[in-house]
C-alpha positions in Angstrom: 78.2 74.3 97.4 81.8 75.6 97.6 82.4 75.1 93.9 79.2 77.1 93.1 80.2 79.9 95.4 83.6 80.0 93.7 82.0 80.0 90.3 79.8 82.9 91.4 82.9 84.8 92.8 84.7 84.3 89.5 81.7 85.6 87.5 81.4 88.6 89.8 85.1 89.3 89.4 84.8 89.2 85.6 81.9 91.6 85.8 84.3 94.1 87.4 86.4 94.3 84.2 86.7 98.0 83.2 85.7 99.3 86.6 87.2 102.6 87.7 86.2 104.2 91.0 87.5 106.6 93.5 88.4 105.4 97.0 88.9 108.7 98.9 86.4 111.5 99.7 88.2 114.0 97.6 88.2 111.8 94.5 92.0 111.9 94.0 92.8 108.2 94.5 91.3 105.7 92.0 91.1 102.0 91.6 91.1 100.4 88.2 90.1 96.7 87.6 90.7 94.6 84.6 89.7 90.9 84.5 89.5 88.5 81.6 89.3 84.7 81.1 92.3 83.2 79.6 93.5 79.7 78.7 94.5 77.6 81.7 98.3 77.5 81.6 101.1 76.6 84.0 101.5 80.4 84.6 97.8 81.1 85.0 96.3 77.8 86.4 93.1 79.7 87.4 92.4 80.7 83.7 92.3 84.5 84.6 94.3 87.5 83.5 93.8 90.4 85.9 95.1 93.7 87.1 93.8 95.6 90.1 95.6 99.0 90.6 95.5 102.0 92.9 96.6 105.3 91.4 97.4 108.5 93.3 96.5 112.1 92.6 99.3 112.3 90.1 97.9 109.3 88.3 100.9 107.2 89.2 100.3 103.5 90.1 101.1 103.0 93.8 99.7 99.5 94.2 98.9 96.7 91.8 98.0 93.1 91.9 98.3 91.4 88.5 99.6 88.4 86.6 100.9 90.1 83.4 104.4 88.8 83.7 106.7 86.5 85.7 108.5 87.8 88.7 111.8 86.6 90.3 111.3 84.2 93.2 114.7 85.3 94.6 116.8 88.5 94.2 119.9 89.1 92.2 120.7 88.6 88.5 120.5 84.9 88.8 117.2 85.0 90.6 114.9 82.1 89.7 111.5 82.9 88.1 108.4 82.0 90.1 106.2 79.4 88.3 103.1 81.5 88.4 102.7 85.1 87.2 100.6 86.3 90.1 102.3 89.2 92.0 101.8 92.5 93.6 103.5 95.9 93.2 103.6 98.4 96.1 105.4 101.6 95.0 108.6 100.3 93.4 108.7 96.9 95.0 107.4 93.7 93.4 106.5 90.6 95.4 105.0 87.2 94.6 101.3 87.0 95.3 99.9 83.6 96.3 96.6 83.5 94.4 94.0 81.3 96.1 90.7 82.5 94.6 89.1 85.7 93.3 87.3 86.5 96.6 90.6 86.5 98.5 92.3 88.4 95.7 89.7 91.2 95.9 89.9 91.1 99.7 93.7 91.3 99.8 93.8 94.1 97.3 91.3 96.3 99.2 93.1 95.5 102.5 96.3 96.8 100.9 94.4 99.9 99.6 93.1 100.6 103.1 96.6 100.3 104.5 98.1 102.7 102.0 95.3 105.2 102.5 95.8 105.0 106.3 99.6 105.4 105.9 99.0 108.5 103.8 96.4 109.9 106.2 93.8 109.9 103.4 90.1 109.6 104.4 88.2 106.9 102.6 
């Protein structure tokens, strides 16, 4: 049953492709979701290409979870690249994101959205 649930979660996630919605009561902060199937590769072992972003009232991205490019696993000019492309951006910082499944990805993203909104004192 777990595989079926995971398959349904992936299908639900793919249905969110192109979604844009506001997350605050004044409609100034918006979330954009992009999700597509891709070939299974060492960088994208889950076979998904995705981008979940939160934009502020100035239309600047302040949060993003995506797998568009590799990220350094360690700092500095000689920093090694992480095997997978999954990562998150918060303001100007980029960190590796440990992708487990689409349900957790969505949950982690919206938890981060809630945290930012709370930090900024924005009602959701």
